[in-house]
C-alpha positions as CSV (number, residue, x, y, z in Angstrom):
1,M,131.8,194.1,91.0
2,S,134.3,191.9,89.2
3,V,137.9,192.8,88.7
4,M,137.2,193.9,85.1
5,E,134.6,196.5,86.4
6,Q,136.9,198.2,88.8
7,P,137.2,201.9,87.9
8,G,141.0,201.8,87.8
9,T,141.0,198.8,85.5
10,A,138.4,200.0,83.0
11,A,139.9,203.5,82.7
12,S,143.0,202.2,80.8
13,P,141.9,199.2,78.7
14,V,144.3,197.1,76.7
15,P,143.5,197.7,73.0
16,G,141.6,194.8,71.4
17,S,141.3,192.9,74.6
18,M,138.1,192.0,76.4
19,F,138.9,194.8,78.9
20,S,138.2,197.4,76.3
21,W,134.9,195.6,75.4
22,V,133.8,195.6,79.0
23,S,134.8,199.3,79.4
24,K,132.8,200.4,76.3
25,D,129.8,198.3,77.3
26,A,129.8,199.7,80.8
27,R,129.9,203.2,79.4
28,R,127.1,202.5,76.9
29,K,125.0,201.1,79.7
30,K,125.8,203.8,82.2
31,E,125.3,207.1,80.3
32,P,121.6,206.9,79.2
33,E,120.4,206.0,82.7
34,L,122.7,208.5,84.5
35,F,122.2,211.6,82.5
36,Q,118.5,212.3,81.9
37,T,118.4,215.1,84.5
38,V,120.7,216.3,87.3
39,A,118.3,215.1,90.0
40,E,118.0,211.7,88.4
41,G,121.8,211.5,88.0
42,L,122.4,212.4,91.6
43,R,119.8,209.9,92.8
44,Q,121.4,207.1,90.8
45,L,125.0,208.0,91.7
46,Y,124.0,208.0,95.4
47,A,122.2,204.7,95.3
48,Q,124.8,202.9,93.2
49,K,128.1,204.3,94.3
50,L,127.9,206.1,97.7
51,L,125.1,204.2,99.6
52,P,127.0,200.9,99.6
53,L,130.0,202.5,101.3
54,E,127.7,204.2,103.8
55,E,125.9,201.0,104.7
56,H,129.1,198.9,104.9
57,Y,130.6,201.3,107.5
58,R,127.4,202.2,109.3
59,F,127.6,205.9,108.3
60,H,123.9,206.4,109.1
61,E,124.3,205.6,112.8
62,F,127.1,208.2,113.2
63,H,126.3,211.1,110.9
64,S,123.2,211.3,108.8
65,P,120.3,209.0,107.7
66,A,120.3,207.7,104.2
67,L,119.0,210.0,101.5
68,E,115.7,209.2,99.8
69,D,114.2,210.1,96.4
70,A,112.3,213.1,97.9
71,D,115.7,214.6,99.0
72,F,116.7,214.9,95.4
73,D,113.3,216.1,94.1
74,N,112.1,218.5,96.7
75,K,111.8,222.3,96.3
76,P,114.6,224.5,97.8
77,M,114.1,225.0,101.5
78,V,114.9,228.0,103.7
79,L,115.5,227.3,107.4
80,L,114.9,230.2,109.9
81,V,116.7,230.0,113.2
82,G,116.8,232.5,116.1
83,Q,116.1,233.2,119.7
84,Y,112.5,233.8,120.7
85,S,110.9,237.1,119.6
86,T,113.4,237.8,116.8
87,G,110.6,237.9,114.3
88,K,111.0,234.5,112.5
89,T,107.2,233.8,112.1
90,T,106.6,237.5,111.2
91,F,109.4,237.2,108.6
92,I,107.6,234.3,106.9
93,R,104.3,236.2,107.0
94,H,106.1,239.2,105.5
95,L,107.5,237.0,102.6
96,I,104.2,235.2,101.7
97,E,101.9,238.1,102.7
98,Q,99.3,235.9,104.4
99,D,98.8,234.0,107.6
100,F,99.6,230.3,107.6
101,P,98.0,227.5,109.7
102,G,99.5,227.0,113.1
103,M,101.0,230.6,113.1
104,R,101.3,232.3,116.5
105,I,103.1,235.6,117.0
106,G,103.9,237.4,120.3
107,P,106.6,238.9,122.4
108,E,106.9,235.7,124.5
109,P,108.1,232.4,123.1
110,T,105.2,231.4,120.9
111,T,106.4,229.0,118.2
112,D,107.2,225.8,120.2
113,S,107.2,223.6,117.1
114,F,109.1,223.0,113.8
115,I,106.6,224.2,111.1
116,A,107.3,223.3,107.5
117,V,105.4,226.0,105.5
118,M,104.8,224.4,102.1
119,H,102.6,224.6,99.0
120,G,99.4,222.7,99.0
121,P,96.1,222.8,97.1
122,T,94.1,223.6,100.2
123,E,95.0,225.3,103.5
124,G,95.6,222.9,106.4
125,V,98.0,221.3,108.9
126,V,99.6,217.9,108.5
127,P,100.9,216.6,111.9
128,G,104.5,215.2,112.3
129,N,103.6,211.5,112.6
130,A,101.7,211.6,109.3
131,L,104.4,213.8,107.7
132,V,107.2,211.3,108.3
133,V,105.4,208.4,106.5
134,D,104.7,210.5,103.3
135,P,107.2,209.3,100.7
136,R,106.6,212.5,98.6
137,R,107.9,214.7,101.5
138,P,111.6,214.9,102.4
139,F,111.0,214.3,106.1
140,R,110.8,210.5,106.5
141,K,114.1,210.1,108.3
142,L,113.1,212.6,111.0
143,N,111.3,209.5,112.4
144,A,114.5,208.7,114.2
145,F,114.1,211.7,116.6
146,G,111.0,210.0,118.2
147,N,107.6,211.1,119.4
148,A,108.9,213.9,121.6
149,F,110.0,215.6,118.4
150,L,107.2,214.5,116.1
151,N,104.6,216.0,118.4
152,R,106.4,219.3,117.9
153,F,106.6,219.0,114.1
154,M,104.0,219.9,111.5
155,C,103.5,221.0,108.0
156,A,101.4,224.1,107.3
157,Q,100.3,223.8,103.7
158,L,98.5,226.5,101.7
159,P,98.2,227.7,98.1
160,N,100.6,230.6,97.8
161,P,102.7,231.7,94.8
162,V,105.9,232.1,96.9
163,L,105.6,228.5,98.1
164,D,105.3,227.3,94.5
165,S,109.1,227.8,94.3
166,I,110.4,227.4,97.9
167,S,109.4,225.9,101.3
168,I,110.2,227.6,104.6
169,I,111.0,225.9,107.9
170,D,110.0,227.9,111.0
171,T,111.8,226.7,114.2
172,P,111.1,227.1,118.0
173,G,112.5,230.2,119.6
174,I,115.8,229.5,121.4
175,L,116.0,230.3,125.0
176,S,119.0,230.3,127.4
177,G,119.6,228.1,130.3
178,E,119.9,224.3,131.0
179,K,116.2,224.0,131.8
180,Q,115.1,224.8,128.2
181,R,117.5,222.2,126.8
182,I,116.2,219.4,129.1
183,S,112.5,220.2,128.7
184,R,112.5,219.7,124.9
185,G,112.7,215.9,125.2
186,Y,114.7,215.6,122.0
187,D,118.1,216.7,120.7
188,F,117.3,220.2,119.3
189,A,120.8,220.9,117.9
190,A,120.8,217.4,116.1
191,V,117.4,218.2,114.5
192,L,118.7,221.6,113.3
193,E,121.8,219.9,112.0
194,W,119.6,217.4,110.1
195,F,117.7,220.3,108.4
196,A,120.9,222.2,107.8
197,E,122.3,219.4,105.7
198,R,119.2,219.4,103.5
199,V,118.1,223.0,103.1
200,D,119.4,225.5,100.6
201,R,119.6,228.6,102.9
202,I,119.9,229.0,106.7
203,I,118.8,232.5,107.9
204,L,119.9,233.4,111.5
205,L,117.7,236.1,112.9
206,F,118.8,238.6,115.6
207,D,116.8,241.3,117.3
208,A,118.5,244.7,117.1
209,H,116.7,245.8,120.2
210,K,117.9,243.1,122.5
211,L,121.1,241.6,121.1
212,D,122.3,238.7,123.1
213,I,123.5,235.2,122.0
214,S,122.4,232.6,124.6
215,D,124.4,229.4,125.3
216,E,121.9,227.2,123.4
217,F,122.0,229.6,120.4
218,S,125.9,229.4,120.4
219,E,125.6,225.6,120.5
220,V,123.1,225.7,117.6
221,I,125.3,227.9,115.4
222,K,128.3,225.6,116.1
223,A,126.1,222.6,115.1
224,L,125.7,224.3,111.7
225,K,129.5,223.9,111.1
226,N,130.3,222.8,107.6
227,H,127.2,224.6,106.3
228,E,128.6,228.2,106.6
229,D,128.1,228.7,102.9
230,K,124.4,228.4,103.4
231,I,124.2,230.9,106.3
232,R,122.9,234.4,106.0
233,V,122.3,236.7,109.0
234,V,119.4,239.1,109.4
235,L,119.5,241.9,112.0
236,N,115.8,242.4,112.4
237,K,113.7,245.2,114.0
238,A,116.5,247.7,113.1
239,D,113.9,250.5,112.8
240,Q,113.5,250.5,116.6
241,I,116.9,252.1,117.3
242,E,118.7,255.3,116.3
243,T,121.4,255.2,113.6
244,Q,124.3,255.6,116.1
245,Q,123.0,252.8,118.3
246,L,122.4,250.6,115.2
247,M,126.1,251.0,114.3
248,R,127.1,249.8,117.7
249,V,124.7,246.9,117.6
250,Y,125.9,245.9,114.2
251,G,129.5,246.0,115.4
252,A,128.7,243.9,118.5
253,L,126.9,241.3,116.4
254,M,129.8,241.0,114.0
255,W,132.2,240.5,116.9
256,S,130.0,237.9,118.6
257,L,129.5,236.0,115.3
258,G,133.2,236.1,114.6
259,K,133.8,234.1,117.8
260,I,131.2,231.5,117.0
261,I,131.3,231.1,113.2
262,N,134.9,230.1,112.7
263,T,135.5,231.2,109.1
264,P,138.0,233.7,107.6
265,E,135.3,235.4,105.6
266,V,132.9,237.9,107.2
267,V,129.4,236.5,107.3
268,R,126.8,238.6,105.3
269,V,124.4,240.5,107.6
270,Y,121.2,242.1,106.2
271,I,119.9,245.0,108.3
272,G,116.2,245.8,108.2
273,S,112.7,245.6,109.6
274,F,111.1,242.6,108.0
275,W,107.4,243.2,108.5
276,S,104.6,245.3,107.0
277,H,104.2,247.9,109.8
278,P,105.3,251.6,109.6
279,L,109.0,252.2,110.5
280,L,109.3,253.5,114.0
281,I,112.5,255.4,113.2
282,P,112.5,256.0,109.4
283,D,116.0,257.6,109.2
284,N,117.5,254.5,107.6
285,R,114.7,253.8,105.2
286,K,117.0,253.7,102.2
287,L,119.4,251.4,103.8
288,F,116.6,249.0,104.8
289,E,115.2,249.0,101.3
290,A,118.6,248.2,99.7
291,E,119.3,245.4,102.3
292,E,115.8,243.9,101.8
293,Q,116.4,244.0,98.0
294,D,119.7,242.2,98.4
295,L,118.2,239.5,100.7
296,F,115.2,239.0,98.3
297,K,117.6,238.5,95.3
298,D,119.5,235.9,97.3
299,I,116.3,234.0,98.2
300,Q,115.0,234.4,94.6
301,S,118.1,232.8,93.2
302,L,117.5,229.5,95.2
303,P,115.4,227.6,92.6
304,R,117.9,228.3,89.9
305,N,120.8,227.1,92.0
306,A,119.0,224.2,93.6
307,A,120.7,221.5,91.5
308,L,124.1,222.9,92.1
309,R,123.4,222.9,95.9
310,K,122.4,219.3,95.9
311,L,125.5,218.4,93.9
312,N,127.7,220.3,96.4
313,D,126.0,218.6,99.3
314,L,126.5,215.1,97.8
315,I,130.2,215.9,97.3
316,K,130.5,217.0,101.0
317,R,128.7,213.8,102.1
318,A,130.9,211.6,99.9
319,R,134.1,213.1,101.4
320,L,132.8,212.6,105.0
321,A,131.7,209.0,104.1
322,K,135.2,208.2,102.9
323,V,136.9,209.6,106.0
324,H,134.3,207.7,108.2
325,A,135.3,204.4,106.3
326,Y,139.0,205.0,107.1
327,I,138.2,205.7,110.8
328,I,136.0,202.6,111.3
329,S,138.4,200.3,109.4
330,S,141.3,201.7,111.5
331,L,139.5,201.0,114.7
332,K,138.6,197.5,113.5
333,K,142.3,196.8,112.6
334,E,143.4,197.8,116.1
335,M,141.0,195.6,118.0
336,P,142.2,192.3,119.5
337,N,140.5,189.0,118.4
338,V,139.7,187.5,121.8
339,F,140.7,189.2,125.1
340,G,140.9,192.8,126.4
341,K,138.3,194.2,123.9
342,E,136.8,196.6,126.4
343,S,140.0,198.1,127.6
344,K,141.3,198.4,124.0
345,K,138.1,200.1,122.9
346,K,138.5,202.7,125.7
347,E,142.1,203.3,124.7
348,L,141.2,203.8,121.1
349,V,138.4,206.2,121.8
350,N,140.7,208.3,124.0
351,N,143.4,208.3,121.3
352,L,141.0,209.0,118.5
353,G,142.8,212.3,117.8
354,E,146.0,210.4,117.0
355,I,144.1,208.1,114.7
356,Y,142.7,211.1,112.8
357,Q,146.3,212.4,112.3
358,K,147.5,209.0,111.1
359,I,144.6,208.8,108.5
360,E,145.3,212.4,107.5
361,R,148.9,211.6,106.7
362,E,148.4,208.2,105.1
363,H,145.6,209.2,102.8
364,Q,146.4,212.9,102.2
365,I,143.0,214.0,103.6
366,S,142.3,217.6,104.7
367,P,141.7,218.1,108.4
368,G,138.5,220.0,107.5
369,D,137.0,216.7,106.1
370,F,137.0,215.0,109.5
371,P,133.9,214.8,111.8
372,S,134.0,216.5,115.2
373,L,136.4,214.6,117.4
374,R,134.3,215.1,120.6
375,K,131.1,214.0,118.9
376,M,132.7,211.0,117.3
377,Q,134.2,209.9,120.7
378,E,130.7,210.2,122.3
379,L,129.1,208.1,119.5
380,L,131.8,205.4,119.7
381,Q,131.3,204.8,123.4
382,T,128.1,202.8,122.7
383,Q,129.4,200.9,119.6
384,D,130.5,197.3,119.4
385,F,133.9,197.6,117.6
386,S,133.9,193.8,116.8
387,K,131.1,194.4,114.4
388,F,133.0,197.1,112.4
389,Q,134.2,196.2,108.9
390,A,137.8,196.1,107.6
391,L,138.9,198.4,104.8
392,K,137.4,197.5,101.4
393,P,139.3,199.4,98.7
394,K,136.8,198.5,96.0
395,L,134.0,200.5,97.7
396,L,136.3,203.5,98.2
397,D,137.5,203.3,94.6
398,T,133.9,203.5,93.4
399,V,133.3,206.7,95.4
400,D,136.6,208.1,94.1
401,D,135.5,207.3,90.5
402,M,132.2,209.1,91.2
403,L,133.9,212.2,92.5
404,A,136.5,212.3,89.7
405,N,134.3,211.5,86.7
406,D,130.6,211.3,87.2
407,I,130.3,214.6,89.2
408,A,132.3,216.4,86.5
409,R,129.8,215.3,83.9
410,L,126.9,216.4,86.1
411,M,128.5,219.8,86.6
412,V,128.2,220.3,82.8
413,M,124.5,219.3,83.0
414,V,123.8,221.7,85.9
415,R,124.9,224.6,83.7
416,Q,122.9,223.3,80.7
417,E,119.8,223.0,82.9
418,E,120.3,226.5,84.3
419,S,120.6,228.0,80.8
420,L,117.2,226.4,79.9
421,M,115.5,227.9,82.9
422,P,117.0,231.5,83.1
423,S,113.7,233.0,84.4
424,Q,113.3,230.6,87.3
425,A,112.9,232.7,90.4
426,V,110.7,233.0,93.4
427,K,107.6,235.1,92.6
428,G,104.6,236.4,94.5
429,G,104.1,237.8,98.0
430,A,106.6,240.5,99.1
431,F,108.9,239.6,96.1
432,D,106.3,241.3,93.8
433,G,105.7,244.2,96.1
434,T,109.2,245.7,95.5
435,M,108.6,245.6,91.7
436,N,105.5,247.6,91.6
437,G,105.6,251.0,89.9
438,P,107.3,253.9,91.7
439,F,107.9,251.8,94.8
440,G,110.4,249.5,93.1
441,H,113.9,249.8,94.6
442,G,115.7,252.8,93.2
443,Y,112.7,254.1,91.2
444,G,113.2,257.9,90.5
445,E,116.8,257.8,91.9
446,G,120.2,258.0,90.2
447,A,119.8,257.2,86.5
448,G,116.1,256.9,87.1
449,E,115.7,260.5,88.2
450,G,113.2,262.4,86.1
451,I,111.6,259.2,84.7
452,D,108.1,260.6,85.0
453,D,108.9,264.3,84.2
454,V,107.7,265.8,80.9
455,E,110.8,267.9,80.6
456,W,114.3,266.4,80.0
457,V,115.8,266.0,83.5
458,V,119.3,267.0,82.3
459,G,117.8,270.3,81.0
460,K,117.8,272.0,84.4
461,D,121.6,271.9,84.7
462,K,122.3,272.2,81.0
463,P,123.1,276.0,81.1
464,T,126.0,275.2,83.5
465,Y,127.3,272.4,81.3
466,D,126.9,274.6,78.2
467,E,129.4,277.2,79.7
468,I,132.0,274.4,80.0
469,F,131.1,273.0,76.6
470,Y,131.9,276.2,74.7
471,T,135.4,276.5,76.3
472,L,136.3,273.1,74.7
473,S,136.6,274.4,71.2
474,P,133.5,272.9,69.5
475,V,133.7,272.5,65.7
476,N,130.3,272.5,63.9
477,G,128.6,272.3,67.3
478,K,130.5,269.2,68.5
479,I,133.6,268.5,70.6
480,T,136.2,265.7,70.0
481,G,136.8,262.8,72.3
482,A,140.2,264.2,73.3
483,N,138.7,267.6,74.4
484,A,135.8,265.9,76.2
485,K,138.3,263.7,78.0
486,K,140.2,266.7,79.4
487,E,137.0,267.8,81.2
488,M,135.6,264.4,82.1
489,V,138.8,263.2,83.9
490,K,138.4,266.1,86.4
491,S,135.7,263.9,88.0
492,K,138.5,261.5,89.1
493,L,136.4,258.5,88.1
494,P,138.4,255.6,86.7
495,N,138.7,255.3,82.9
496,T,136.6,252.1,82.9
497,V,133.6,254.1,84.3
498,L,134.3,257.2,82.1
499,G,134.5,254.9,79.1
500,K,131.0,253.5,79.9
501,I,129.6,257.1,80.4
502,W,131.1,258.1,77.0
503,K,129.4,255.1,75.3
504,L,126.0,256.0,76.9
505,A,126.3,259.7,76.1
506,D,127.4,259.4,72.5
507,V,123.9,258.6,71.5
508,D,124.4,258.9,67.7
509,K,127.6,257.0,67.8
510,D,129.6,259.5,65.7
511,G,132.6,259.6,68.1
512,L,131.8,263.3,69.0
513,L,129.6,265.0,71.6
514,D,127.2,267.9,70.8
515,D,126.0,270.2,73.6
516,E,123.1,267.8,74.7
517,E,125.3,264.7,74.7
518,F,128.0,266.6,76.7
519,A,125.3,267.7,79.2
520,L,124.1,264.0,79.4
521,A,127.7,262.8,80.0
522,N,128.0,265.3,82.9
523,H,124.7,264.2,84.3
524,L,125.8,260.6,84.3
525,I,129.1,261.6,86.0
526,K,127.0,263.2,88.7
527,V,124.8,260.1,89.1
528,K,127.9,258.0,89.6
529,L,129.6,260.4,92.0
530,E,126.4,260.3,94.1
531,G,126.9,256.6,94.6
532,H,124.4,255.2,92.1
533,E,125.0,252.5,89.5
534,L,125.1,253.4,85.8
535,P,122.4,251.7,83.6
536,A,123.5,249.1,81.1
537,D,121.5,250.9,78.3
538,L,120.4,254.6,78.2
539,P,116.9,254.8,79.6
540,P,114.3,256.5,77.3
541,H,113.8,259.5,79.6
542,L,117.6,260.4,79.4
543,I,117.8,260.4,75.6
544,P,118.4,264.1,74.5
545,P,115.2,265.6,73.0
546,S,116.9,266.2,69.6
547,K,117.8,262.5,69.3
548,R,114.4,261.1,70.1
549,R,112.4,259.5,67.3
550,H,109.1,261.2,66.8
551,E,106.6,258.6,65.6
């Protein structure tokens, strides 16, 4: 890039000079190719602005392989992680409502492979070695983990409506003890970290019946650091224990997670029994239904938020790449030209923490942007510092320009793309089951009570409401808002809620309530006091009989 093309120079051109001509021309050239779609924009930004910085400072050897086209185009992915027998494979089967190739379920450790469950025209298995040479799949860089891993990696493909929108990654059950770690033959935590960087959601599964967090599981959760925003926790098999015991298990899980996941926010835990068998202890059925509904909504939102997630991940990557460039160039600067290279290298690795602090102060960088000190020290042991590159401000300026300007433009595009695809959500499998007829969540409860009754559901309590109505001085069969308010505030509900109830109950919008409308207002107060949500619009079965249109 010439001096004229530097971001800092082009941003403030001298009027009438050739600088302004270059600036306009660069802008003209850049916009059409950058802003076709968000995925296309991200791909080009990465290749043109971030990748040169990564390659110059050997980012890929330290942190994460280079991104490929498939990383920007692939469907949202959900990664399931948990100890053996927590129900990971059963959870997938529950979501897609069918068996998938390579699936094995049992109380002992059964899944010993990473299985990518993806959509395909026919049912079948693609082995790991074939999978990592397919440019259409986002797995090519897993090649670096070697045959020991690739022999334990496969893709189960099948035509399933759920997999039209998302892909699901099943992982081997985690055991405790040193033996398990050694016998894998590949770096399990590093593979999970690779996936964590690329997936849209990480679901940690725990078994309510035998809650323990092994050493390896703690290590794995720590490896997911910097991806806490993607993590959701499922306390599975919760139907196997009594309510009191469940409360204790939930408390113990939150305490354990608080020690491992180092964030000020409490991680979201979904409690339930994610399989299609009868509940052993059905006491908490309503709780399980509500939790399943919440988790399903979270998963269903993934396709719609996929572009935003990729944008967020690219920003995280760019920040890390910048810090990495400062670290490598600082080490290069400190190295002697001829003698004492090995002893100086040892000294620099030992004092890396001080180098971090110096970079933090000099470049105003947040401590949270730095890579793990211990891991970086381990990686540096095997590196030849003389091959490191000195600081090249031009490369860093380009990335700064990307973060300051290009990303902001793409943010606008993300919102535009989302608005054009408002209905984009995961469909099929268990996601459809909760929508069907009377078994949809909340059907026949709260504001939905009486939905199938011939008689008006408010009618059964209307005599009680009528007694109150006639003490409120009705004129021509109606009471004023002021008189209705005196009675309605006795519920102690906030004015915002009572205002919404008034709006729903004043069906004919005349600013007054007749006896039926007043009864309806009291019915809606009861619905709210029982802990249910109010509807946005009055459902047809709650409209008072005298206000219904008879066609």
